[in-house]
C-alpha positions in Angstrom: 98.2 122.2 59.7 100.7 123.1 62.2 103.8 124.0 60.4 107.4 123.4 61.6 109.9 126.1 61.3 113.5 125.5 61.6 116.0 127.3 63.9 117.1 130.6 62.8 120.8 130.6 62.4 121.7 134.4 63.3 125.0 133.6 65.0 128.5 133.5 63.5 127.4 135.6 60.5 125.1 132.8 59.2 121.8 133.7 56.9 118.8 134.0 59.4 116.6 132.9 56.6 118.3 129.4 56.2 116.2 126.5 57.4 117.4 123.0 58.1 114.2 121.3 57.2 113.5 120.8 53.6 112.3 118.5 51.1 110.2 115.3 51.3 109.7 115.3 55.2 106.1 116.3 56.1 105.2 118.3 59.2 103.1 117.3 62.1 99.4 118.2 61.8 96.8 118.4 64.6 95.9 114.9 64.0 99.2 113.4 64.3 101.1 115.8 66.5 102.8 114.6 69.5 102.6 116.5 72.7 104.7 119.8 73.0 108.2 119.2 74.0 109.1 119.9 77.6 112.2 120.5 79.7 112.0 116.8 80.6 112.5 115.8 76.9 116.1 115.3 76.4 118.6 115.2 73.2 119.3 111.5 72.5 122.8 112.6 71.3 123.9 114.7 74.2 121.3 115.0 77.0 120.5 118.7 76.4 116.8 120.0 76.2 115.2 118.7 73.2 113.5 120.9 70.7 113.1 118.6 67.8 111.2 115.4 67.5 111.7 113.1 64.6 109.3 110.2 64.0 110.6 107.3 62.2 108.8 105.0 59.7 109.0 102.0 62.0 107.1 104.1 64.6 110.1 105.0 66.8 111.1 108.6 67.6 114.3 110.5 68.2 114.8 113.7 70.3 117.4 116.4 69.4 118.6 119.6 70.8 118.8 122.2 68.1 122.5 121.7 67.7 122.2 118.0 66.9 119.1 118.4 64.7 121.0 120.8 62.4 124.1 118.6 62.5 122.1 115.5 61.4 119.5 117.4 59.2 120.3 115.8 55.9 120.3 112.2 57.3 117.1 113.0 59.2 115.3 114.3 56.1 115.8 111.1 54.2 114.6 108.8 57.1 112.0 110.6 59.0 108.3 110.5 58.3 107.6 113.6 60.3 109.7 116.3 62.2 108.1 118.2 65.0 110.5 121.4 65.3 110.1 123.9 68.2 113.5 125.5 67.9 111.6 128.9 67.2 111.2 128.9 71.1 114.9 129.4 71.4 114.5 132.9 69.8 111.2 133.9 71.5 111.5 137.0 73.5 110.9 136.5 77.2 107.8 138.4 78.0 109.2 139.6 81.2 112.2 141.4 79.6 112.1 145.1 79.2 
């Protein structure tokens, strides 16, 4: 199973261990995983690069930047069937950095 991890807070004194994805929402598996999000995938709320894909029961999907995924996490957890979360990519160290 491919596990979804949430964005690590880390800014503004927030606890880095707090995750926005909880409860009854399942994560995507290899069988139902949508393609990886790219720079062409844009947040439905603001147009920024999307790092979270939310699949709805009716078959639709919503894309969110990390900020809007966090902002709407409670509502999303109650209506989503799957959440594909790639916000960990925001904290991945650039391999070219020294």
